C-alpha positions, -999 to +999 in steps of 0.1 A: -152+206-595-154+168-603-132+151-627-137+120-641-104+101-660-108+071-678-080+049-691-064+046-725-032+038-743-018+062-763+009+061-793+035+086-776+065+067-794+081+052-767+077+032-732+049+054-721+017+037-726-002+041-695-019+074-699-057+090-684-085+112-703-095+138-681-132+153-683-146+177-666-184+183-671-182+164-700-154+181-718-123+166-725-099+188-705-066+170-703-045+139-717-019+124-685+005+100-697+027+078-670+062+082-679+083+051-685+117+039-677+141+057-700+128+089-681+152+073-654+142+096-619+106+108-629+094+070-639+062+068-628+052+103-625+028+117-645+029+139-674+007+169-692+006+152-728-022+175-735-043+202-719-073+220-733-081+256-725-072+266-695-053+236-688-030+240-720+002+252-707+033+262-728+057+240-703+037+210-697+042+200-657+054+164-643+034+152-613+039+129-588+006+114-591-028+109-601-037+129-571-016+156-579-026+166-614-060+164-609-055+188-578-032+210-601-062+211-633-090+214-611-070+250-598-059+253-638-100+250-645-109+274-611-084+301-625-091+334-643-074+333-667-085+326-702 
């Protein structure tokens, strides 16, 4: 599966402003936000701000980098869960 990322700015109300829209087959499947300095030890990591369809998650994960986030998203999209 091929994912396409598009950089955007998301108004999160904090210093978390670097974000990526994630598309799969032309559909928006996720919004990732890079965590800012106020997150201390997690600063610089990526957070699943929003997931759609199979990427929606009740406890959104934090990823060390965009590659890890893309791997997780691809696995969610490939899963059999509704």
